[in-house]
C-alpha positions, 0 to 999 in steps of 0.5 A: 500500500502507498499513498499520502495523507494530506492537508489541502487548502483550496482558496475561494479567493487568493491564498497567502501561501507565506502566511499559511506556511507560517501559521500552520508551521510546515512548508507546503509540499505543493503550491499552485496558483489559479490558472496553473496546470498540475503537469504537461500531461494534464493541461487543465487549468487549476480553478483556485489557489491550492496549498498542499502538505503531504505525509507519504504513507509508504514510509509508515507501517500503516495509514494511522501512523501517517495520519498521526504524523500529519495531525501532530504537525498541524495540531498547534494550528487547528484554530487557524485551520478552522478559521481558514475553513470558513474562507476556503475549502479545507480538508484532510485527504487520505489517498491510498493506492494498492496493486491488489484488488481488495484493500482496506484499513481502519482508523484508530479511535485516537485518529478519529478523535484527532480528526474531529478536533481539527473539524474539517472535511475528511476525504478517503480516496482509494485506487486499486489496480485489481491484481490478485496476491500470488501465494 
C-alpha cells in the first residue's frame, strides 16, 4: 500500500501561501496558483489557489501512523485551520493506492478523535489496480 495523507487548502479567493506556511508551521509540499496546470500531461487549468502538505504513507507501517504524523504537525494550528475553513475549502485527504484488488484499513479511535478536533472535511480516496496476491 502507498499513498499520502494530506492537508489541502483550496482558496475561494487568493491564498497567502507565506502566511499559511507560517501559521500552520510546515512548508507546503505543493503550491499552485489559479490558472496553473498540475503537469504537461494534464493541461487543465487549476480553478483556485491550492496549498498542499503531504505525509507519504509508504514510509509508515500503516495509514494511522501517517495520519498521526500529519495531525501532530498541524495540531498547534487547528484554530487557524478552522478559521481558514470558513474562507476556503479545507480538508484532510487520505489517498491510498494498492496493486491488489481488495484493500482496506481502519482508523484508530485516537485518529478519529484527532480528526474531529481539527473539524474539517475528511476525504478517503482509494485506487486499486485489481491484481490478485500470488501465494
